C-alpha positions in Angstrom: -17.7 -29.6 54.5 -20.2 -27.6 52.8 -18.1 -24.3 53.5 -15.0 -26.0 52.0 -16.7 -26.8 48.9 -18.2 -23.6 48.6 -14.6 -22.2 49.0 -13.3 -24.3 46.6 -15.8 -23.5 43.9 -15.2 -19.9 44.5 -11.4 -20.4 43.9 -12.1 -22.0 40.7 -14.4 -19.5 39.4 -11.8 -16.7 40.3 -9.0 -18.8 38.5 -11.0 -19.7 35.4 -12.4 -16.1 34.7 -9.1 -14.3 33.7 -8.3 -17.5 31.5 -11.4 -17.4 29.7 -10.9 -13.3 28.9 -7.3 -13.9 27.7 -8.7 -16.7 25.3 -11.2 -14.4 23.8 -8.7 -11.6 23.4 -6.3 -14.0 21.6 -9.1 -15.3 19.3 -9.8 -11.8 18.2 -6.3 -11.1 17.6 -6.0 -14.0 15.4 -9.0 -13.3 13.6 -7.5 -9.6 12.8 -4.3 -11.1 11.8 -6.2 -13.5 9.6 -8.1 -10.5 8.2 -4.9 -8.5 7.4 -3.4 -11.7 5.8 -6.5 -12.2 3.8 -6.4 -8.2 2.7 -2.5 -8.6 1.9 -2.9 -11.5 -0.2 -5.8 -9.7 -2.1 -3.6 -6.7 -2.5 -0.6 -9.1 -3.8 -2.7 -10.7 -6.4 -4.3 -7.3 -7.4 -0.5 -6.2 -7.7 0.3 -9.1 -9.6 -2.6 -8.7 -12.1 -1.8 -4.8 -12.6 2.0 -5.9 -13.1 0.7 -8.4 -15.7 -1.3 -5.8 -17.4 1.6 -3.2 -17.3 4.0 -6.0 -18.6 1.6 -6.5 -21.6 1.2 -2.9 -22.4 4.9 -2.3 -22.2 5.4 -5.2 -24.7 2.7 -3.9 -27.0 4.2 -0.7 -26.7 7.8 -1.8 -27.7 6.4 -3.8 -30.5 4.4 -0.8 -32.0 7.3 1.2 -31.6 9.7 -1.5 -33.4 7.0 -1.4 -36.2 6.9 2.4 -36.2 10.7 2.2 -36.6 10.8 -0.5 -39.3 8.1 1.9 -41.1 9.9 5.0 -40.7 13.1 3.4 -42.2 11.1 1.6 -44.9 9.8 5.2 -45.7 13.0 6.8 -45.6 14.3 4.0 -48.0 11.5 4.6 -50.3 12.1 8.5 -50.4 15.9 8.0 -50.9 14.8 5.8 -54.0 12.3 8.2 -55.3 14.9 10.9 -54.9 17.4 8.8 -56.9 14.7 7.8 -59.4 13.8 11.4 -59.7 17.5 12.4 -60.2 17.9 9.8 -63.0 14.5 11.1 -64.7 15.8 14.7 -64.3 19.2 13.6 -66.0 17.5 12.0 -68.8 15.3 14.7 -69.2 18.3 17.1 -69.4 19.8 14.8 -72.0 16.7 14.8 -73.9 16.3 18.5 -73.9 20.2 19.0 -74.9 19.9 16.5 -77.7 16.5 18.7 -78.9 18.8 21.8 -78.6 21.7 20.1 -80.9 19.1 19.3 -83.3 17.6 22.7 -83.4 21.2 24.1 -83.8 22.1 21.8 -86.5 19.1 22.8 -88.2 19.8 26.5 -88.0 23.6 25.8 -88.9 22.4 23.9 -92.0 19.9 26.6 -92.9 22.5 29.0 -92.4 24.9 27.2 -94.5 22.5 26.7 -97.3 21.5 30.4 -97.5 25.2 31.4 -97.4 25.9 29.1 -100.2 22.9 30.4 -102.2 24.0 33.9 -101.5 27.5 32.9 -102.6 26.3 31.4 -105.5 24.1 34.1 -106.6 26.9 36.6 -106.0 29.2 34.5 -107.8 26.7 34.0 -110.7 26.3 37.7 -111.1 30.1 38.6 -110.9 31.6 35.7 -112.9 31.4 35.6 -116.8 29.3 32.9 -118.3 30.4 29.1 -118.0 32.6 30.0 -114.9 32.4 27.5 -112.2 30.7 28.4 -108.9 31.8 25.6 -106.8 32.4 26.5 -103.3 36.0 25.9 -101.8 36.4 23.8 -98.4 38.3 25.5 -95.7 42.0 24.7 -95.6 43.0 21.3 -94.9 40.2 19.8 -97.0 37.9 19.7 -93.6 34.4 18.2 -94.3 31.6 20.7 -94.2 30.9 22.1 -90.6 27.3 20.4 -90.4 28.7 16.9 -91.7 31.7 17.2 -89.2 29.5 18.1 -86.3 27.0 15.5 -87.0 29.6 12.6 -87.5 31.0 13.6 -84.0 27.8 13.6 -82.3 26.8 10.4 -83.9 30.0 8.8 -82.7 29.6 10.1 -79.4 26.1 8.7 -78.8 27.6 5.3 -80.0 30.3 5.6 -77.2 32.9 5.9 -79.9 34.6 8.3 -77.7 38.2 8.5 -79.1 36.8 9.1 -82.7 34.0 11.6 -81.5 36.8 13.6 -79.5 39.0 13.8 -82.6 35.9 15.0 -84.5 34.8 17.6 -82.1 38.7 18.8 -81.9 38.7 19.2 -85.7 35.2 21.1 -85.5 36.7 23.6 -83.1 40.1 23.7 -85.2 38.2 24.7 -88.3 34.9 26.2 -87.1 35.7 27.7 -84.0 33.5 30.7 -84.5 30.3 29.1 -85.4 27.0 28.7 -83.3 28.1 24.9 -82.6 31.6 25.6 -81.4 30.3 25.8 -77.7 28.5 22.6 -78.1 31.5 20.7 -79.6 33.6 21.9 -76.6 30.8 20.9 -74.0 30.9 17.2 -75.7 34.6 17.2 -75.3 34.2 17.7 -71.5 31.4 15.1 -71.4 33.8 12.5 -72.9 36.2 13.1 -70.5 33.4 13.0 -67.7 32.3 9.7 -68.9 35.7 8.3 -68.8 36.1 9.7 -65.1 38.9 12.2 -66.3 37.1 14.6 -63.7 40.0 17.2 -63.5 40.4 17.5 -67.5 36.6 17.7 -67.7 36.4 20.6 -65.4 39.0 22.3 -67.5 36.8 21.4 -70.7 33.9 23.0 -68.8 35.7 25.9 -68.0 36.4 26.6 -71.7 32.7 26.6 -72.5 31.9 29.0 -69.8 34.5 31.5 -70.5 34.7 31.3 -74.2 30.9 30.3 -75.1 29.2 31.8 -71.9 26.3 32.9 -74.2 25.7 29.5 -75.9 22.9 27.0 -74.9 25.5 24.4 -73.3 26.5 27.1 -70.6 24.4 25.9 -67.8 24.8 22.2 -68.6 28.7 22.8 -68.5 28.4 24.5 -65.1 26.2 21.7 -63.8 28.7 19.0 -64.9 31.5 21.0 -63.6 29.8 21.1 -60.1 29.4 17.2 -60.5 33.0 16.5 -61.6 34.1 18.6 -58.6 31.8 16.2 -56.4 33.5 13.3 -57.9 36.9 14.5 -56.8 35.8 15.1 -53.4 35.7 18.7 -53.4 32.3 19.1 -51.9 32.6 22.8 -50.9 33.6 23.7 -54.3 31.2 21.7 -55.8 28.1 23.2 -53.6 29.2 26.5 -54.6 29.3 25.7 -58.3 25.8 24.3 -58.2 24.7 27.6 -56.3 26.0 29.8 -58.7 24.3 27.8 -61.3 21.1 28.2 -59.6 21.5 31.9 -59.2 22.8 32.3 -62.8 20.3 30.3 -64.5 17.3 30.0 -62.1 14.6 28.9 -64.5 16.5 26.1 -66.3 16.3 22.5 -66.0 19.9 22.2 -65.0 18.9 24.4 -62.0 16.1 22.1 -60.9 18.9 19.2 -61.1 21.3 21.3 -59.2 18.8 21.8 -56.6 18.0 18.3 -56.3 21.5 17.4 -55.9 21.9 20.0 -53.2 19.0 18.5 -51.2 20.8 14.9 -51.4 23.9 16.6 -50.0 22.1 18.1 -47.3 22.9 21.8 -48.5 19.9 23.8 -49.5 20.1 26.2 -52.3 21.4 29.6 -51.0 19.8 31.5 -54.1 16.5 33.5 -53.1 14.1 34.4 -55.9 14.1 38.0 -56.7 10.9 39.5 -55.6 8.3 40.5 -58.2 8.4 43.9 -59.3 5.0 45.8 -59.1 
């Protein structure tokens, strides 16, 4: 009996020992799996946190890019407005300079007329017998004196009485086409056509100034406005060429500055290069 019990206990011991070994290995495996799961959870959490940070950075970068784009657009708009204002100021300055030139020319014309009248009166006074009349005769057609006719035409032009001014400037050219102000009168005829958007006729008017009065003080202005008129007609290539010719011909004039500004607006830089200084 005792021997049977001993065999029975030995059998039980032999049976339970492998089971205990297997259970221990399972526990270790489960522990390792749990550790891996915990590590994966921590990695997922870290990944999610980093993705959140990256997403915030991308959103911030996008906002900054949008703000930068808006700022650039606003700056470009401001620069365009400044260029437009600059062009308007240049046009106004050019008009003021032209008015000053006109006033100076008028004074010269009046002084020349007075000097001629004095010379003629002196000559007539010496050659005519006592009591003879020394009254100067007017040109054919009873035209007003040149200074009066020109001043009336300029006054009506500035008052936007274009039809009347056109006739007066035409009369000036008819009776006094060889005077110093004849080129000015022809230029203002072109200006009247330009302001009335008769651009094709204005170009012809400006060509007369450039061809017949090339040495006058309106030549640069006539070439500038001819270029503008060509642009108004959609003849961009010809207009750009005319403005470049102006810059080359009158590089130090106010009109050349205006031409360069318009060329920049058109995206066509001036092709004129200043001549190197001589040593």
